[in-house]
C-alpha positions, 0 to 999 in steps of 0.5 A, a space after each residue: 464493540 460489535 455494535 459499532 460495526 455496520 452492515 454488511 459485514 462482508 460482501 462479494 460477488 462473481 462468477 463460479 470457477 470453470 466450467 460454472 458460468 453462473 453469477 453469485 452474490 454473497 452477503 454477510 450481515 450481523 443477523 443473516 447470510 444472503 446467497 443469490 445466484 443468476 443462471 447463465 447458460 446457452 441452453 434453451 431450457 435455462 433461458 427463462 430461469 429466475 434468479 435464486 436466493 437463500 437467506 439463513 441466520 448466522 447460526 443456521 449457516 454454521 450448521 448448513 454444510 451444503 451452503 458452506 460447500 457452495 461458498 467454498 466452490 465459488 469463492 474459495 476456502 478463505 472466504 468460507 473461513 472468514 464467513 464462519 469467523 464472522 458468524 461466530 462473532 470473531 471480528 477483525 476490527 483493525 482491518 475495518 479501520 479507515 486508511 488515514 487512521 491506520 496510517 496514523 497508528 502505523 507511524 508509531 511503530 518501529 521500522 522493523 515492525 512496519 516491515 513485519 506488518 507489511 507482510 501480513 496482508 495486501 492492504 497493509 503492504 500497500 499502506 506501509 509502502 505508500 507515499 502517505 506513510 513515508 511522508 508522515 514518517 519523515 515529518 514525524 522524525 525530523 524537526 522541520 522539512 523545507 519546501 524545497 525538500 518536500 518538492 524533491 520528495 514528490 519528484 523522487 519519492 518520500 521513501 527515497 529521501 528518507 533513506 538519503 543522508 543529509 550531505 548527499 541530499 544537499 548535493 542533490 538539491 544543489 544540482 536541482 537548483 542549478 538545473 532549474 536556474 539554467 532552464 529559467 535563464 534560457 538564452 538560447 545559445 548552444 553553450 547554455 543549452 549544452 550546459 543545461 542538458 549536462 546539468 539535467 543529466 547529472 541531476 538524473 544520474 544522481 537520482 538514479 544513483 540513490 535508487 540503484 546503488 545500495 553500496 554508495 559511499 553517500 549512504 550514511 545514517 539519516 536518523 540514527 544508528 538503529 538498523 532496520 530492514 524494510 526492503 520489501 515494503 516498496 518494490 519500486 525502490 527495493 535497491 535502496 540500502 537500509 542498513 544505515 536507516 533509522 528512527 530519530 535524532 537528526 534535526 530538520 532537513 
């Protein structure tokens, strides 16, 4: 399995913490550690300093407390701990999978498990809160999704549509159609203009209601009665009620 990994296993760069101004570049390959630095100083004596480089085998790095200390000072304990794990052959294969493949795997999880996974790292938080994930979740749990619903989802978000019950979704689509029809007809009269503005405001108010009112009477189970808690996945729509959300038996939207 380790043979499938590509070099470098890890790479990072940046300046040291104040008052250090030197620049560092750190490589971890499958066979060695490469530590490089560039001296940055206003002092005349340092103007002609050449970049430095240290190369060590993985086993030598594990026995080199001085280089370990430098890595910790510049990049922090988490980078040092991760580097030591790589040197010992402890690889995080899941974190190295591509985002499309991870999204495919995540979509087989129950929503409660998705919530837990989102809290393990920044990468999984972004994936579990992404539009790509919620679109896949919606399409996997529904028999069919009309083009009109897909268009609405692109406007207000797939997660919002996922947690909106079918009756309220139909009302939202109806007002959206009405608003679009009036904009196309556009006769230019004041009455039609006022009606169009009123319809648009009504449509926007409904969207705002879906996003902001967790106790709305329109919130009904969208899929089945399994209770889930996924409010922390996407901070933009954290106020959406999830107590009635779930995973399965509704037909197409």
